[in-house]
N, C-alpha and C positions, 0 to 999 in steps of 0.2 A: 883025774882025782874026783872022788865022790864028795859032794858037799853034804854036811850033816844037818843043814837047816834049809828052810825054804825062804828065808828073809831076802828080799830084793833090795837093790840100791835105791829104790824109789825114795824121793825126798832129799837126796844128797845133790849138791850142785854139780854141774859139769866142769871139766878141767878148764875150759875157757874162762870161767869166772875168776880164776886166780891168775891164769896166764896173761890175761889182758886187764888186770885190775886197775881201777881208778886210784889216783894218788891218796885219796882219803880212806882207802881200805888198807888195813894192816894185815899183811899175809900171815903173821904169827897169830893174831887174834882170830882171823878167818879160819886158820887151821884148828885152833882150839874149839871153835864153834862146830866145825865139821866133826872132829873127834868126839866131842861131847854128844852131839846129835846121834852119831852112829852108835856110840856106846849105850845110850839111853834106849835105843830102839832095836837092838839086836836081841836074839833069843837067848844068847849066853850058853849055848850047848858046847861050842868049841872053845878050847883053851885060849887061842889067839883072839877069838871073838870076844870072849868074856874078860880075860885078864890082859891080853895084849892091847885091846882098845882102851882099857882103863889106864894102863901104864902110859900109853901114848898121850892120853888126855892129861895125866898128872905131870908128865915131862913138859908139855907145852904150857900148862898152867903155871909151872915153876918159872918158865922163861918169861911169860907175860907178867908175872908177879915179882920180878926182880930177885928170884931165888935160884935161877938156873946158872949153869956153868957152860963154857964153850964145849966141854966134853959131851954135854947133853945133845949137841947137834949130831955127833957121830952115833951116839946111842940111839937117837930117834931115827936116823937113817937106817941103821941095822934093824931096828924093831919094825919099821915099815916094810923092809925087804922080807923079814920072816913072816909077817902077817900076809903079805901078798903071795908068798910061796906056799904057805899053809893052805890058803884058799878054802877055809872052812865055810865061809859065808860071803855072799856077793857084797853085802853092805860093808862089812869090815875090810874086805879086799879093796873096794872102791875108795873108802875113807882113807886107808893107808896110802893108796896111790895118789890121792889128792893132797895129802899132807906131804908126801915125798915130792910131788910136783912143786908145791909151795916152797919147800926147803931148797930144792934144786934151782928153781928159777928166781928166787928172791933171797938168796943166801946173804946178801949184804944187809937186808932188813933184819934177818934173824940174828946175824952176828952183831948188829948195832944194838939190839936189845941186851946182849950179853956183855959186850966189850965196852960200848959207849954209854950204856944205860939210857938208851934213847929209842923211842918209837917214832919213826919218820912220819907216820900218818897222824901221830898225836892222839891215838885212841886208847892206848893201854894205860890204865889208871896208875900203875906203879911208876910210870915215867912222866915227868913234867913235860908239858907241851913246850916246843921251842919258843923262845922269847923273841919277839919282833923288836928290832932296834928302834930307839926313840927317833921320832921324826926330826929332821933338821929344821932350824928356824930359817927365816927369810934370808939371813946373811950367810947361810950354809953351815953354821956351827950347831952342834948339838949341845943341849944343856945337861949338865950333870950336877948332882947335889954334892956339896962339899961334905967331906967326912971329917969328923973330928972334933 
């Protein structure tokens, strides 16, 4: 297939960055940053490069902003497949593959954003960080405030 632009994938991370992610990295937020960086630096000549990357970013942004639905995961998967198949641009193709890798390898994190309204890494602003239970006193009991 003939590519319609000369934009390279330079500046995008390698797949290992998300496949072996540290606990403090949210794969959804990471994918959002990849999609945004790719969209901002593509030439925009191809439809999938221009519109597909923008839609990819908007879907992920909805998920990190607590506006997404579980159906968005299937839509995102299909969109990634179309962008990869279209192969208009090296950068959009690699970004779509990275997002797809994140979605495939960290599906539990993605679904937690949508179903449990929780970011396991605690970095997505729309979701409160997990609360650490109160420390037990010396006698082993935890103190609670009385309500009422």
